[in-house]
C-alpha angles and dihedrals in degrees: 000000000000124000091253092050091050092051091046090053092049092050092050091048091052092050093047091050094052120008089192110054124203128215095273094049091049091049090052091050091047090054090048092052092044090054089048093053092042089054092051089051090048092051091052091046091054091047090052102043108006126235094312126124107239104197145358128063093319100046109157095029109139127212127201094222142321114331120268091237139016130001126343107183097066090052092051093044088051096236098103109134088349089173088073098050098095091049092047092051091049094049094045087065092059121095101248122177094206143006117217116193115186110189094024098167107183094345104266090146100022095052096030091056093043086059092049098040105057114207096008113125115232124210111195125187134186134158092218111089090204090056091048090053091046092051092051091048093048091048090052093045090054096045099248102100092118091062100040114079112189123204141161129233115021116200129194094252088060090072089077089074088070098051111133093013123111097240133180110209120199115187133184111155107145098256098329089108088083091069100037102042095071112125091182089063097031108034094182087077089072088069097048133092105229132201108182135172107220115212100213087155088071100031112025113222094022095132094050091049092053091046090056092051094053100033095104097044105037145042105237131208118192118210127192131191122275132177116268122239092202116165109241123230113255094258091053094051090075091057124092125268092255090059089051089054093045091048091058095036113123097201095242115166095202143328114344103165122181135230126206107198122184124185116252 
């Protein structure tokens, strides 16, 4: 069954279940259709330029296929999480001993930073076996497999392995940051530079809670979402404005602000 046939079936099922749809049902269907159109745009993007990131801090990074989770087109266009780009460029220039990426998915950050930070070992973790396999494949494809070590579950006690090392921690674990980012329980965190996506959409007040925990040990920069002004490839310029928006859409369900926290 093709993607379009699958979406058609889901739409018909929704209409048969309830001929008169409410706001929530319509929002769910809108998101489904938006993902459908986004995927068609992604497929065309890959056909036009391949699985290669075109711009941003990881320009030239190659993927083996569509990502195991979330959006693909913004990564390939180079505008994914564009709000973080200035901070990433600034931190890349620092002499880190290790990069720890918890919630690595297919390695956009783990492999991208391994390419940009020559000689720095990268430790990437994800619970999803498919993501682990994808990260290893992307690391091999980009010639950095020997520096990207991929693992599964990361627990708080594992932070002790990084004690005394200048470590950059990148974390995106769908709300799990509330448990792990606890410097009172895991003091090694006080030594780390942390870039974390806070899932306030799942746990309201998450960002403010983490800020309070690190206020005495780190300088903290708060970053919110903004619209991207990404230049479109020539073939996309002929598409409508909605397609431009969907091509850069990152599939977020609500607020997921970031924190950049650097030890004092």
